[in-house]
Residue, then its C-alpha position, 0 to 999 in steps of 0.5 A: x503492581x510492578x515497575x520497569x524503566x527502560x534506557x535509551x541512547x538519547x531523547x532523540x532516539x526514544x522519540x523515534x521509536x513512538x513517532x514523536x507523538x505522545x498520542x501513540x504512548x497513550x494508545x499504547x497504554x490503553x492497549x497494553x493496559x498499563x501506565x507509561x512515563x516518557x522523561x528525556x531518554x527513558x521510559x518508566x512502565x507501571x502495571x501488572x508483570x504481564x502488561x510491562x513484559x508486552x511493552x518491554x517486547x514492544x519497544x525492544x522490537x521498535x528498537x530493533x526496527x530502527x536500528x535496522x533502517x525502519x522510520x517508524x511512523x504513527x501507522x507503524x506504531x499502531x501495527x507494532x502495538x497491536x501485533x504485541x498485543x496479540x501475541x504476534x511479536x515474532x511475526x512483527x520481528x520477521x517483517x524487518x529482519x527478513x528484507x523484501x527486495x524486488x529486482x528489476x532490470x534496472x534497479x532494486x526496490x525495497x519498501x520504504x515503510x512497514x506499510x509498504x512491506x506488508x503490501x509488497x508481501x501481500x502482492x508476493x503471497x495472493x493472487x489477488x491484492x487491493x492496494x487502497x490509499x492516498x497519492x504517493x504511497x508507492x501503490x502502482x509503483x510497487x505493483x509494477x515492481x512485482x510485475x516486471x519481477x514476475x516477468x523476469x523470473x518467467x512466472x508469467x508470460x505477459x503483463x497487462x496494465x489497465x485503468x478507466x479512461x473516465x475523463x474520456x468517458x471511455x468513448x475513446x473512438x471520438x478521440x483523434x489518432x490511433x489507439x495508442x495516441x488516444x490511450x496514452x494520456x490515461x496510461x502515462x503514469x503506468x508507462x512512467x513506472x515501467x520505465x523506471x524498471x526496464x530499458x526503454x528499448x525493452x519496454x517498446x520491443x516487449x510492448x510491440x510483441x504484446x508481452x507488455x499490454x497497456x490498454x483501457x478498462x473498456x478493452x478488457x471485456x469478454x477476454x480471459x487473462x492467463x498466465x499474466x500479471x494484471x494491474x488495474x490502476x485508479x480502480x476508484x473510477x471503476x463502476x461496480x459492473x466494470x470491477x465485476x468484469x475486471x475481476x472475472x478476467x482472472x485466468x490460470x496462473x494469473x495474479x491480479x493488483x487493484x489500485x486505487x484512492x477512494x478520496x479521489x473518485x471522478x465518476x458522476x455523483x450518481x454513479x457508485x464507485x466499484x472500488x468502495x463496493x468491492x471491499x464489502x463484498x470480497x473481503x472475507x474471501x481466502x486468497x484476496x487481501x485488502x491492504x489500506x495505506x495511510x498518509x504515513x506511507x507517502x514517500x514523496x515530497x514531505x510537504x505531499x503528506x502535509x497536503x493530505x493531512x490538511x485536506x483530511x482535516x478540512x474534509x473531517x472537521x472536528x465538531x461537538x458531535x465527533x468528538 
């Protein structure tokens, strides 16, 4: 057995490295196989030399990440710990020392959490990415930023944005107005995100020319989408048949991002969500990436995270059976 003590500038500084959650230290103890004692501004590590070395690497990495401006959250701490346990310290260091920046017309988009960074990296690397998680995690916004960036860089010729109009039962023909007026309420969030990245006049011009296309999922049937960046939003409200139809629209030199929140399914109870099913069917296929966000990736008002956590506790109460 060996022992090592790590000192930090202050108790607050040290607490921020493990997101202020003692349970995270217990998680590191289990995963790395050592004992960790935290007091004020220091940590004592007790265990085998190899375990102590791994823990020192972990906290040095966390300290570097904090110094570079990353706010360590519980999922981040778990990702770092699990990566160090697998011997992937250099890959982890690259996550925060090599910034991921997406330039759009109106602003530069920089991921705010490690989860967002991993997601954006996946979008830039893989032709098909699924972003799954609660509201406020940036799933759609970051996908839109990547799409606008790809269009401005001439990597694609058009952007196609779609989502299922579940509230209208996809029976858009019965709604008043022309096509744009019928679908606008369902696609407004996509327009809002796009308006944050492109000038309003350019959005109108590009939409008029068909370079940016915003349409309900029902209008995707029978098409092959080449040289396009395609985003399917609210994918938890697709049926398995709609999901398969959408995914098979992928054409040459195109990229797809599918986003959704499996806790917010609005389909009739008798219908299965295509997003739930697709994770089981496609998870092992190379080139397809599934990214799971957590409540800790929420970047809206701090109350949003508290609301999500409260609902999770209500829907999954602690009982003798699951403790």
